[in-house]
PyMOL Python script that loads the backbone (N, CA, C, O; Angstrom):
from pymol import cmd

cmd.read_pdbstr("""\
ATOM      1  N   MET A   1      -3.271  32.846  37.970  1.00  0.00           N
ATOM      2  CA  MET A   1      -3.948  31.788  38.687  1.00  0.00           C
ATOM      3  C   MET A   1      -2.918  30.725  39.081  1.00  0.00           C
ATOM      4  O   MET A   1      -2.682  29.789  38.317  1.00  0.00           O
ATOM      5  N   PRO A   2      -2.312  30.852  40.240  1.00  0.00           N
ATOM      6  CA  PRO A   2      -1.251  29.927  40.643  1.00  0.00           C
ATOM      7  C   PRO A   2      -1.788  28.610  41.201  1.00  0.00           C
ATOM      8  O   PRO A   2      -1.720  28.366  42.405  1.00  0.00           O
ATOM      9  N   LEU A   3      -2.312  27.783  40.339  1.00  0.00           N
ATOM     10  CA  LEU A   3      -2.832  26.492  40.781  1.00  0.00           C
ATOM     11  C   LEU A   3      -1.722  25.558  41.236  1.00  0.00           C
ATOM     12  O   LEU A   3      -1.990  24.539  41.872  1.00  0.00           O
ATOM     13  N   CYS A   4      -0.480  25.896  40.919  1.00  0.00           N
ATOM     14  CA  CYS A   4       0.635  25.047  41.340  1.00  0.00           C
ATOM     15  C   CYS A   4       0.728  24.981  42.864  1.00  0.00           C
ATOM     16  O   CYS A   4       1.346  24.064  43.404  1.00  0.00           O
ATOM     17  N   GLU A   5       0.123  25.940  43.559  1.00  0.00           N
ATOM     18  CA  GLU A   5       0.086  25.890  45.023  1.00  0.00           C
ATOM     19  C   GLU A   5      -0.598  24.619  45.514  1.00  0.00           C
ATOM     20  O   GLU A   5      -0.287  24.119  46.595  1.00  0.00           O
ATOM     21  N   LEU A   6      -1.523  24.101  44.725  1.00  0.00           N
ATOM     22  CA  LEU A   6      -2.285  22.926  45.135  1.00  0.00           C
ATOM     23  C   LEU A   6      -1.501  21.627  44.999  1.00  0.00           C
ATOM     24  O   LEU A   6      -2.013  20.561  45.342  1.00  0.00           O
ATOM     25  N   ALA A   7      -0.282  21.696  44.510  1.00  0.00           N
ATOM     26  CA  ALA A   7       0.574  20.511  44.458  1.00  0.00           C
ATOM     27  C   ALA A   7       1.106  20.173  45.851  1.00  0.00           C
ATOM     28  O   ALA A   7       1.720  19.126  46.052  1.00  0.00           O
ATOM     29  N   SER A   8       0.869  21.048  46.784  1.00  0.00           N
ATOM     30  CA  SER A   8       1.323  20.868  48.161  1.00  0.00           C
ATOM     31  C   SER A   8       0.561  19.736  48.851  1.00  0.00           C
ATOM     32  O   SER A   8      -0.614  19.516  48.558  1.00  0.00           O
ATOM     33  N   PRO A   9       1.209  19.026  49.752  1.00  0.00           N
ATOM     34  CA  PRO A   9       0.485  18.003  50.522  1.00  0.00           C
ATOM     35  C   PRO A   9      -0.450  18.625  51.560  1.00  0.00           C
ATOM     36  O   PRO A   9      -1.238  17.916  52.185  1.00  0.00           O
ATOM     37  N   ASP A  10      -0.367  19.938  51.746  1.00  0.00           N
ATOM     38  CA  ASP A  10      -1.212  20.639  52.716  1.00  0.00           C
ATOM     39  C   ASP A  10      -2.532  21.091  52.107  1.00  0.00           C
ATOM     40  O   ASP A  10      -3.032  22.164  52.444  1.00  0.00           O
ATOM     41  N   ARG A  11      -3.095  20.297  51.223  1.00  0.00           N
ATOM     42  CA  ARG A  11      -4.338  20.689  50.554  1.00  0.00           C
ATOM     43  C   ARG A  11      -5.489  19.796  51.017  1.00  0.00           C
ATOM     44  O   ARG A  11      -5.293  18.670  51.474  1.00  0.00           O
ATOM     45  N   VAL A  12      -6.681  20.337  50.882  1.00  0.00           N
ATOM     46  CA  VAL A  12      -7.905  19.561  51.080  1.00  0.00           C
ATOM     47  C   VAL A  12      -8.745  19.748  49.826  1.00  0.00           C
ATOM     48  O   VAL A  12      -8.754  20.826  49.233  1.00  0.00           O
ATOM     49  N   VAL A  13      -9.444  18.706  49.429  1.00  0.00           N
ATOM     50  CA  VAL A  13     -10.201  18.733  48.181  1.00  0.00           C
ATOM     51  C   VAL A  13     -11.622  18.265  48.449  1.00  0.00           C
ATOM     52  O   VAL A  13     -11.840  17.295  49.173  1.00  0.00           O
ATOM     53  N   GLY A  14     -12.576  18.956  47.864  1.00  0.00           N
ATOM     54  CA  GLY A  14     -13.980  18.576  47.974  1.00  0.00           C
ATOM     55  C   GLY A  14     -14.743  19.506  48.905  1.00  0.00           C
ATOM     56  O   GLY A  14     -14.190  20.054  49.858  1.00  0.00           O
ATOM     57  N   LEU A  15     -16.016  19.668  48.606  1.00  0.00           N
ATOM     58  CA  LEU A  15     -16.850  20.602  49.366  1.00  0.00           C
ATOM     59  C   LEU A  15     -16.882  20.295  50.855  1.00  0.00           C
ATOM     60  O   LEU A  15     -16.710  21.194  51.679  1.00  0.00           O
ATOM     61  N   HIS A  16     -17.099  19.040  51.201  1.00  0.00           N
ATOM     62  CA  HIS A  16     -17.274  18.690  52.613  1.00  0.00           C
ATOM     63  C   HIS A  16     -15.974  18.830  53.403  1.00  0.00           C
ATOM     64  O   HIS A  16     -15.982  19.356  54.517  1.00  0.00           O
ATOM     65  N   GLN A  17     -14.869  18.368  52.844  1.00  0.00           N
ATOM     66  CA  GLN A  17     -13.588  18.504  53.543  1.00  0.00           C
ATOM     67  C   GLN A  17     -13.206  19.969  53.702  1.00  0.00           C
ATOM     68  O   GLN A  17     -12.737  20.387  54.761  1.00  0.00           O
ATOM     69  N   VAL A  18     -13.409  20.741  52.647  1.00  0.00           N
ATOM     70  CA  VAL A  18     -13.088  22.166  52.703  1.00  0.00           C
ATOM     71  C   VAL A  18     -13.963  22.858  53.740  1.00  0.00           C
ATOM     72  O   VAL A  18     -13.477  23.685  54.511  1.00  0.00           O
ATOM     73  N   GLN A  19     -15.242  22.526  53.764  1.00  0.00           N
ATOM     74  CA  GLN A  19     -16.157  23.145  54.719  1.00  0.00           C
ATOM     75  C   GLN A  19     -15.732  22.852  56.161  1.00  0.00           C
ATOM     76  O   GLN A  19     -15.738  23.751  57.002  1.00  0.00           O
ATOM     77  N   ARG A  20     -15.365  21.608  56.446  1.00  0.00           N
ATOM     78  CA  ARG A  20     -14.928  21.243  57.798  1.00  0.00           C
ATOM     79  C   ARG A  20     -13.675  22.014  58.211  1.00  0.00           C
ATOM     80  O   ARG A  20     -13.609  22.558  59.313  1.00  0.00           O
ATOM     81  N   LYS A  21     -12.693  22.055  57.330  1.00  0.00           N
ATOM     82  CA  LYS A  21     -11.443  22.755  57.655  1.00  0.00           C
ATOM     83  C   LYS A  21     -11.660  24.262  57.767  1.00  0.00           C
ATOM     84  O   LYS A  21     -11.010  24.923  58.577  1.00  0.00           O
ATOM     85  N   LEU A  22     -12.556  24.798  56.972  1.00  0.00           N
ATOM     86  CA  LEU A  22     -12.864  26.223  57.021  1.00  0.00           C
ATOM     87  C   LEU A  22     -13.514  26.581  58.354  1.00  0.00           C
ATOM     88  O   LEU A  22     -13.166  27.592  58.963  1.00  0.00           O
ATOM     89  N   GLN A  23     -14.451  25.761  58.806  1.00  0.00           N
ATOM     90  CA  GLN A  23     -15.153  26.029  60.059  1.00  0.00           C
ATOM     91  C   GLN A  23     -14.242  25.915  61.276  1.00  0.00           C
ATOM     92  O   GLN A  23     -14.478  26.568  62.292  1.00  0.00           O
ATOM     93  N   THR A  24     -13.213  25.095  61.177  1.00  0.00           N
ATOM     94  CA  THR A  24     -12.283  24.959  62.306  1.00  0.00           C
ATOM     95  C   THR A  24     -11.107  25.926  62.202  1.00  0.00           C
ATOM     96  O   THR A  24     -10.216  25.915  63.052  1.00  0.00           O
ATOM     97  N   GLY A  25     -11.100  26.760  61.166  1.00  0.00           N
ATOM     98  CA  GLY A  25     -10.063  27.774  61.024  1.00  0.00           C
ATOM     99  C   GLY A  25      -8.714  27.234  60.591  1.00  0.00           C
ATOM    100  O   GLY A  25      -7.682  27.834  60.892  1.00  0.00           O
ATOM    101  N   GLU A  26      -8.708  26.111  59.889  1.00  0.00           N
ATOM    102  CA  GLU A  26      -7.452  25.476  59.494  1.00  0.00           C
ATOM    103  C   GLU A  26      -6.980  25.846  58.088  1.00  0.00           C
ATOM    104  O   GLU A  26      -5.917  25.394  57.663  1.00  0.00           O
ATOM    105  N   LEU A  27      -7.748  26.656  57.359  1.00  0.00           N
ATOM    106  CA  LEU A  27      -7.370  27.002  55.985  1.00  0.00           C
ATOM    107  C   LEU A  27      -6.741  28.384  55.905  1.00  0.00           C
ATOM    108  O   LEU A  27      -7.029  29.268  56.712  1.00  0.00           O
ATOM    109  N   ARG A  28      -5.867  28.549  54.902  1.00  0.00           N
ATOM    110  CA  ARG A  28      -5.276  29.862  54.637  1.00  0.00           C
ATOM    111  C   ARG A  28      -5.677  30.410  53.275  1.00  0.00           C
ATOM    112  O   ARG A  28      -5.554  31.611  53.034  1.00  0.00           O
ATOM    113  N   LYS A  29      -6.161  29.540  52.372  1.00  0.00           N
ATOM    114  CA  LYS A  29      -6.581  29.980  51.044  1.00  0.00           C
ATOM    115  C   LYS A  29      -7.629  29.020  50.511  1.00  0.00           C
ATOM    116  O   LYS A  29      -7.578  27.818  50.772  1.00  0.00           O
ATOM    117  N   LEU A  30      -8.579  29.562  49.763  1.00  0.00           N
ATOM    118  CA  LEU A  30      -9.678  28.772  49.220  1.00  0.00           C
ATOM    119  C   LEU A  30      -9.713  28.913  47.703  1.00  0.00           C
ATOM    120  O   LEU A  30      -9.556  30.010  47.168  1.00  0.00           O
ATOM    121  N   PHE A  31      -9.920  27.800  47.020  1.00  0.00           N
ATOM    122  CA  PHE A  31     -10.077  27.774  45.564  1.00  0.00           C
ATOM    123  C   PHE A  31     -11.477  27.256  45.259  1.00  0.00           C
ATOM    124  O   PHE A  31     -11.890  26.225  45.791  1.00  0.00           O
ATOM    125  N   LEU A  32     -12.211  27.971  44.400  1.00  0.00           N
ATOM    126  CA  LEU A  32     -13.565  27.572  44.023  1.00  0.00           C
ATOM    127  C   LEU A  32     -13.681  27.533  42.503  1.00  0.00           C
ATOM    128  O   LEU A  32     -13.089  28.356  41.804  1.00  0.00           O
ATOM    129  N   ALA A  33     -14.445  26.575  42.002  1.00  0.00           N
ATOM    130  CA  ALA A  33     -14.644  26.441  40.559  1.00  0.00           C
ATOM    131  C   ALA A  33     -15.809  27.321  40.111  1.00  0.00           C
ATOM    132  O   ALA A  33     -16.882  27.298  40.713  1.00  0.00           O
ATOM    133  N   LYS A  34     -15.590  28.090  39.058  1.00  0.00           N
ATOM    134  CA  LYS A  34     -16.636  28.969  38.530  1.00  0.00           C
ATOM    135  C   LYS A  34     -17.808  28.191  37.955  1.00  0.00           C
ATOM    136  O   LYS A  34     -18.941  28.671  37.976  1.00  0.00           O
ATOM    137  N   ASP A  35     -17.546  26.991  37.441  1.00  0.00           N
ATOM    138  CA  ASP A  35     -18.623  26.228  36.818  1.00  0.00           C
ATOM    139  C   ASP A  35     -19.331  25.289  37.794  1.00  0.00           C
ATOM    140  O   ASP A  35     -20.176  24.495  37.380  1.00  0.00           O
ATOM    141  N   ALA A  36     -19.000  25.369  39.072  1.00  0.00           N
ATOM    142  CA  ALA A  36     -19.720  24.582  40.084  1.00  0.00           C
ATOM    143  C   ALA A  36     -21.056  25.269  40.363  1.00  0.00           C
ATOM    144  O   ALA A  36     -21.218  26.459  40.094  1.00  0.00           O
ATOM    145  N   GLU A  37     -22.000  24.520  40.899  1.00  0.00           N
ATOM    146  CA  GLU A  37     -23.291  25.120  41.235  1.00  0.00           C
ATOM    147  C   GLU A  37     -23.067  26.215  42.267  1.00  0.00           C
ATOM    148  O   GLU A  37     -22.467  25.989  43.318  1.00  0.00           O
ATOM    149  N   PHE A  38     -23.557  27.398  41.947  1.00  0.00           N
ATOM    150  CA  PHE A  38     -23.298  28.563  42.792  1.00  0.00           C
ATOM    151  C   PHE A  38     -23.798  28.359  44.211  1.00  0.00           C
ATOM    152  O   PHE A  38     -23.132  28.763  45.165  1.00  0.00           O
ATOM    153  N   ARG A  39     -24.941  27.750  44.361  1.00  0.00           N
ATOM    154  CA  ARG A  39     -25.499  27.568  45.704  1.00  0.00           C
ATOM    155  C   ARG A  39     -24.605  26.684  46.573  1.00  0.00           C
ATOM    156  O   ARG A  39     -24.645  26.777  47.800  1.00  0.00           O
ATOM    157  N   LEU A  40     -23.809  25.837  45.949  1.00  0.00           N
ATOM    158  CA  LEU A  40     -22.921  24.959  46.709  1.00  0.00           C
ATOM    159  C   LEU A  40     -21.671  25.686  47.202  1.00  0.00           C
ATOM    160  O   LEU A  40     -21.176  25.409  48.294  1.00  0.00           O
ATOM    161  N   VAL A  41     -21.169  26.605  46.403  1.00  0.00           N
ATOM    162  CA  VAL A  41     -19.921  27.276  46.774  1.00  0.00           C
ATOM    163  C   VAL A  41     -20.130  28.651  47.405  1.00  0.00           C
ATOM    164  O   VAL A  41     -19.193  29.224  47.960  1.00  0.00           O
ATOM    165  N   GLN A  42     -21.336  29.178  47.328  1.00  0.00           N
ATOM    166  CA  GLN A  42     -21.616  30.511  47.853  1.00  0.00           C
ATOM    167  C   GLN A  42     -21.338  30.603  49.352  1.00  0.00           C
ATOM    168  O   GLN A  42     -20.702  31.555  49.804  1.00  0.00           O
ATOM    169  N   ALA A  43     -21.803  29.636  50.114  1.00  0.00           N
ATOM    170  CA  ALA A  43     -21.601  29.659  51.565  1.00  0.00           C
ATOM    171  C   ALA A  43     -20.119  29.565  51.920  1.00  0.00           C
ATOM    172  O   ALA A  43     -19.659  30.208  52.864  1.00  0.00           O
ATOM    173  N   LEU A  44     -19.378  28.765  51.163  1.00  0.00           N
ATOM    174  CA  LEU A  44     -17.941  28.652  51.410  1.00  0.00           C
ATOM    175  C   LEU A  44     -17.246  29.986  51.160  1.00  0.00           C
ATOM    176  O   LEU A  44     -16.388  30.407  51.936  1.00  0.00           O
ATOM    177  N   GLU A  45     -17.626  30.643  50.073  1.00  0.00           N
ATOM    178  CA  GLU A  45     -17.018  31.933  49.761  1.00  0.00           C
ATOM    179  C   GLU A  45     -17.314  32.957  50.857  1.00  0.00           C
ATOM    180  O   GLU A  45     -16.417  33.678  51.294  1.00  0.00           O
ATOM    181  N   GLU A  46     -18.561  33.019  51.295  1.00  0.00           N
ATOM    182  CA  GLU A  46     -18.942  33.981  52.330  1.00  0.00           C
ATOM    183  C   GLU A  46     -18.168  33.738  53.620  1.00  0.00           C
ATOM    184  O   GLU A  46     -17.649  34.675  54.227  1.00  0.00           O
ATOM    185  N   GLU A  47     -18.095  32.484  54.032  1.00  0.00           N
ATOM    186  CA  GLU A  47     -17.370  32.133  55.261  1.00  0.00           C
ATOM    187  C   GLU A  47     -15.889  32.490  55.141  1.00  0.00           C
ATOM    188  O   GLU A  47     -15.302  33.031  56.078  1.00  0.00           O
ATOM    189  N   ALA A  48     -15.291  32.190  54.000  1.00  0.00           N
ATOM    190  CA  ALA A  48     -13.869  32.483  53.793  1.00  0.00           C
ATOM    191  C   ALA A  48     -13.609  33.986  53.846  1.00  0.00           C
ATOM    192  O   ALA A  48     -12.631  34.428  54.448  1.00  0.00           O
ATOM    193  N   LEU A  49     -14.472  34.762  53.224  1.00  0.00           N
ATOM    194  CA  LEU A  49     -14.295  36.212  53.228  1.00  0.00           C
ATOM    195  C   LEU A  49     -14.470  36.783  54.630  1.00  0.00           C
ATOM    196  O   LEU A  49     -13.762  37.716  55.007  1.00  0.00           O
ATOM    197  N   GLN A  50     -15.402  36.235  55.406  1.00  0.00           N
ATOM    198  CA  GLN A  50     -15.584  36.676  56.789  1.00  0.00           C
ATOM    199  C   GLN A  50     -14.348  36.384  57.628  1.00  0.00           C
ATOM    200  O   GLN A  50     -14.020  37.136  58.546  1.00  0.00           O
ATOM    201  N   ARG A  51     -13.673  35.302  57.314  1.00  0.00           N
ATOM    202  CA  ARG A  51     -12.474  34.914  58.062  1.00  0.00           C
ATOM    203  C   ARG A  51     -11.208  35.567  57.504  1.00  0.00           C
ATOM    204  O   ARG A  51     -10.114  35.359  58.030  1.00  0.00           O
ATOM    205  N   GLY A  52     -11.359  36.350  56.448  1.00  0.00           N
ATOM    206  CA  GLY A  52     -10.229  37.070  55.882  1.00  0.00           C
ATOM    207  C   GLY A  52      -9.308  36.226  55.018  1.00  0.00           C
ATOM    208  O   GLY A  52      -8.135  36.559  54.851  1.00  0.00           O
ATOM    209  N   LEU A  53      -9.827  35.138  54.467  1.00  0.00           N
ATOM    210  CA  LEU A  53      -9.022  34.268  53.611  1.00  0.00           C
ATOM    211  C   LEU A  53      -9.036  34.763  52.173  1.00  0.00           C
ATOM    212  O   LEU A  53      -9.989  35.406  51.733  1.00  0.00           O
ATOM    213  N   ASP A  54      -7.974  34.457  51.451  1.00  0.00           N
ATOM    214  CA  ASP A  54      -7.943  34.712  50.015  1.00  0.00           C
ATOM    215  C   ASP A  54      -8.829  33.679  49.332  1.00  0.00           C
ATOM    216  O   ASP A  54      -8.772  32.492  49.651  1.00  0.00           O
ATOM    217  N   VAL A  55      -9.644  34.137  48.395  1.00  0.00           N
ATOM    218  CA  VAL A  55     -10.489  33.240  47.609  1.00  0.00           C
ATOM    219  C   VAL A  55     -10.089  33.400  46.155  1.00  0.00           C
ATOM    220  O   VAL A  55     -10.068  34.511  45.624  1.00  0.00           O
ATOM    221  N   GLU A  56      -9.776  32.295  45.522  1.00  0.00           N
ATOM    222  CA  GLU A  56      -9.390  32.323  44.112  1.00  0.00           C
ATOM    223  C   GLU A  56     -10.382  31.481  43.319  1.00  0.00           C
ATOM    224  O   GLU A  56     -10.672  30.338  43.673  1.00  0.00           O
ATOM    225  N   TRP A  57     -10.892  32.062  42.247  1.00  0.00           N
ATOM    226  CA  TRP A  57     -11.831  31.361  41.378  1.00  0.00           C
ATOM    227  C   TRP A  57     -11.074  30.720  40.222  1.00  0.00           C
ATOM    228  O   TRP A  57     -10.219  31.347  39.598  1.00  0.00           O
ATOM    229  N   VAL A  58     -11.400  29.469  39.949  1.00  0.00           N
ATOM    230  CA  VAL A  58     -10.786  28.702  38.863  1.00  0.00           C
ATOM    231  C   VAL A  58     -11.852  28.515  37.788  1.00  0.00           C
ATOM    232  O   VAL A  58     -13.017  28.291  38.114  1.00  0.00           O
ATOM    233  N   ASP A  59     -11.478  28.603  36.522  1.00  0.00           N
ATOM    234  CA  ASP A  59     -12.441  28.547  35.426  1.00  0.00           C
ATOM    235  C   ASP A  59     -13.263  27.264  35.392  1.00  0.00           C
ATOM    236  O   ASP A  59     -14.471  27.312  35.160  1.00  0.00           O
ATOM    237  N   GLU A  60     -12.632  26.133  35.618  1.00  0.00           N
ATOM    238  CA  GLU A  60     -13.344  24.857  35.503  1.00  0.00           C
ATOM    239  C   GLU A  60     -13.038  23.944  36.679  1.00  0.00           C
ATOM    240  O   GLU A  60     -11.915  23.905  37.182  1.00  0.00           O
ATOM    241  N   ALA A  61     -14.058  23.209  37.107  1.00  0.00           N
ATOM    242  CA  ALA A  61     -13.892  22.246  38.195  1.00  0.00           C
ATOM    243  C   ALA A  61     -12.914  21.143  37.810  1.00  0.00           C
ATOM    244  O   ALA A  61     -12.190  20.628  38.661  1.00  0.00           O
ATOM    245  N   LEU A  62     -12.890  20.782  36.540  1.00  0.00           N
ATOM    246  CA  LEU A  62     -11.960  19.742  36.090  1.00  0.00           C
ATOM    247  C   LEU A  62     -10.509  20.208  36.245  1.00  0.00           C
ATOM    248  O   LEU A  62      -9.645  19.429  36.647  1.00  0.00           O
ATOM    249  N   LEU A  63     -10.244  21.473  35.926  1.00  0.00           N
ATOM    250  CA  LEU A  63      -8.894  22.024  36.118  1.00  0.00           C
ATOM    251  C   LEU A  63      -8.510  22.033  37.594  1.00  0.00           C
ATOM    252  O   LEU A  63      -7.370  21.736  37.951  1.00  0.00           O
ATOM    253  N   LEU A  64      -9.460  22.373  38.433  1.00  0.00           N
ATOM    254  CA  LEU A  64      -9.198  22.390  39.868  1.00  0.00           C
ATOM    255  C   LEU A  64      -8.888  20.983  40.370  1.00  0.00           C
ATOM    256  O   LEU A  64      -7.967  20.793  41.164  1.00  0.00           O
ATOM    257  N   GLY A  65      -9.648  20.006  39.911  1.00  0.00           N
ATOM    258  CA  GLY A  65      -9.383  18.623  40.291  1.00  0.00           C
ATOM    259  C   GLY A  65      -8.016  18.154  39.833  1.00  0.00           C
ATOM    260  O   GLY A  65      -7.287  17.511  40.588  1.00  0.00           O
ATOM    261  N   ARG A  66      -7.671  18.473  38.604  1.00  0.00           N
ATOM    262  CA  ARG A  66      -6.359  18.066  38.076  1.00  0.00           C
ATOM    263  C   ARG A  66      -5.218  18.738  38.836  1.00  0.00           C
ATOM    264  O   ARG A  66      -4.180  18.120  39.074  1.00  0.00           O
ATOM    265  N   ALA A  67      -5.406  19.993  39.213  1.00  0.00           N
ATOM    266  CA  ALA A  67      -4.377  20.687  39.988  1.00  0.00           C
ATOM    267  C   ALA A  67      -4.171  20.037  41.353  1.00  0.00           C
ATOM    268  O   ALA A  67      -3.102  20.145  41.953  1.00  0.00           O
ATOM    269  N   CYS A  68      -5.210  19.363  41.829  1.00  0.00           N
ATOM    270  CA  CYS A  68      -5.131  18.660  43.116  1.00  0.00           C
ATOM    271  C   CYS A  68      -4.721  17.205  42.949  1.00  0.00           C
ATOM    272  O   CYS A  68      -4.760  16.433  43.907  1.00  0.00           O
ATOM    273  N   ALA A  69      -4.328  16.828  41.737  1.00  0.00           N
ATOM    274  CA  ALA A  69      -3.858  15.468  41.429  1.00  0.00           C
ATOM    275  C   ALA A  69      -4.948  14.417  41.586  1.00  0.00           C
ATOM    276  O   ALA A  69      -4.679  13.290  42.002  1.00  0.00           O
ATOM    277  N   ILE A  70      -6.187  14.795  41.251  1.00  0.00           N
ATOM    278  CA  ILE A  70      -7.260  13.807  41.202  1.00  0.00           C
ATOM    279  C   ILE A  70      -7.804  13.782  39.779  1.00  0.00           C
ATOM    280  O   ILE A  70      -7.684  14.763  39.045  1.00  0.00           O
ATOM    281  N   SER A  71      -8.392  12.678  39.399  1.00  0.00           N
ATOM    282  CA  SER A  71      -8.823  12.509  38.006  1.00  0.00           C
ATOM    283  C   SER A  71     -10.285  12.871  37.798  1.00  0.00           C
ATOM    284  O   SER A  71     -10.905  12.410  36.840  1.00  0.00           O
ATOM    285  N   ARG A  72     -10.838  13.681  38.671  1.00  0.00           N
ATOM    286  CA  ARG A  72     -12.228  14.110  38.521  1.00  0.00           C
ATOM    287  C   ARG A  72     -12.361  15.577  38.888  1.00  0.00           C
ATOM    288  O   ARG A  72     -11.409  16.201  39.358  1.00  0.00           O
ATOM    289  N   SER A  73     -13.522  16.107  38.674  1.00  0.00           N
ATOM    290  CA  SER A  73     -13.777  17.516  38.971  1.00  0.00           C
ATOM    291  C   SER A  73     -13.802  17.759  40.475  1.00  0.00           C
ATOM    292  O   SER A  73     -14.115  16.864  41.261  1.00  0.00           O
ATOM    293  N   ALA A  74     -13.470  18.979  40.855  1.00  0.00           N
ATOM    294  CA  ALA A  74     -13.542  19.394  42.253  1.00  0.00           C
ATOM    295  C   ALA A  74     -14.142  20.794  42.294  1.00  0.00           C
ATOM    296  O   ALA A  74     -13.628  21.710  41.652  1.00  0.00           O
ATOM    297  N   ALA A  75     -15.216  20.962  43.039  1.00  0.00           N
ATOM    298  CA  ALA A  75     -15.857  22.267  43.148  1.00  0.00           C
ATOM    299  C   ALA A  75     -15.083  23.194  44.071  1.00  0.00           C
ATOM    300  O   ALA A  75     -15.129  24.415  43.917  1.00  0.00           O
ATOM    301  N   ALA A  76     -14.370  22.611  45.034  1.00  0.00           N
ATOM    302  CA  ALA A  76     -13.639  23.420  46.007  1.00  0.00           C
ATOM    303  C   ALA A  76     -12.371  22.710  46.454  1.00  0.00           C
ATOM    304  O   ALA A  76     -12.292  21.482  46.483  1.00  0.00           O
ATOM    305  N   ALA A  77     -11.394  23.516  46.796  1.00  0.00           N
ATOM    306  CA  ALA A  77     -10.146  23.009  47.366  1.00  0.00           C
ATOM    307  C   ALA A  77      -9.589  24.104  48.260  1.00  0.00           C
ATOM    308  O   ALA A  77      -9.914  25.280  48.100  1.00  0.00           O
ATOM    309  N   GLY A  78      -8.763  23.711  49.185  1.00  0.00           N
ATOM    310  CA  GLY A  78      -8.175  24.692  50.085  1.00  0.00           C
ATOM    311  C   GLY A  78      -6.775  24.307  50.493  1.00  0.00           C
ATOM    312  O   GLY A  78      -6.378  23.144  50.413  1.00  0.00           O
ATOM    313  N   LEU A  79      -6.035  25.307  50.932  1.00  0.00           N
ATOM    314  CA  LEU A  79      -4.692  25.081  51.459  1.00  0.00           C
ATOM    315  C   LEU A  79      -4.737  25.257  52.966  1.00  0.00           C
ATOM    316  O   LEU A  79      -5.216  26.273  53.471  1.00  0.00           O
ATOM    317  N   LYS A  80      -4.236  24.262  53.677  1.00  0.00           N
ATOM    318  CA  LYS A  80      -4.201  24.337  55.131  1.00  0.00           C
ATOM    319  C   LYS A  80      -3.099  25.286  55.573  1.00  0.00           C
ATOM    320  O   LYS A  80      -2.110  25.499  54.872  1.00  0.00           O
ATOM    321  N   LYS A  81      -3.301  25.850  56.759  1.00  0.00           N
ATOM    322  CA  LYS A  81      -2.269  26.700  57.334  1.00  0.00           C
ATOM    323  C   LYS A  81      -1.031  25.861  57.577  1.00  0.00           C
ATOM    324  O   LYS A  81      -1.116  24.682  57.920  1.00  0.00           O
ATOM    325  N   ARG A  82       0.101  26.476  57.396  1.00  0.00           N
ATOM    326  CA  ARG A  82       1.362  25.760  57.616  1.00  0.00           C
ATOM    327  C   ARG A  82       1.586  25.599  59.112  1.00  0.00           C
ATOM    328  O   ARG A  82       1.413  26.538  59.889  1.00  0.00           O
ATOM    329  N   SER A  83       1.972  24.398  59.495  1.00  0.00           N
ATOM    330  CA  SER A  83       2.279  24.166  60.900  1.00  0.00           C
ATOM    331  C   SER A  83       3.705  24.628  61.176  1.00  0.00           C
ATOM    332  O   SER A  83       4.565  24.597  60.296  1.00  0.00           O
ATOM    333  N   ALA A  84       3.934  25.046  62.384  1.00  0.00           N
ATOM    334  CA  ALA A  84       5.274  25.502  62.753  1.00  0.00           C
ATOM    335  C   ALA A  84       6.230  24.324  62.753  1.00  0.00           C
ATOM    336  O   ALA A  84       5.943  23.280  63.340  1.00  0.00           O
ATOM    337  N   SER A  85       7.353  24.491  62.102  1.00  0.00           N
ATOM    338  CA  SER A  85       8.326  23.399  62.052  1.00  0.00           C
ATOM    339  C   SER A  85       9.108  23.347  63.357  1.00  0.00           C
ATOM    340  O   SER A  85       9.354  24.370  63.997  1.00  0.00           O
ATOM    341  N   LEU A  86       9.485  22.155  63.729  1.00  0.00           N
ATOM    342  CA  LEU A  86      10.200  21.970  64.997  1.00  0.00           C
ATOM    343  C   LEU A  86      11.681  22.071  64.823  1.00  0.00           C
ATOM    344  O   LEU A  86      12.428  21.940  65.793  1.00  0.00           O
TER     345      LEU A  86
END
""", "prot")
cmd.dss("prot")
cmd.show_as("cartoon", "prot")
cmd.util.cbc("prot")
cmd.orient("prot")
């Protein structure tokens, strides 16, 4: 479970931010907390799988939040696609 990927500044945290970036095709990987309410993360998982994204499940929302450098739980987080460097 390489949560160290979330130390990147190219991350988004939270259900709503992740959902927006997912719908616009800006994500390359999705992280979901196993202990989050299933009905909240189910749609995100389905959309990510339809778009061919990697989905990684994290044991606890608190661990996911800490990996994203926030002091609270996070049900979802994502990594944005890397922009081409100039």
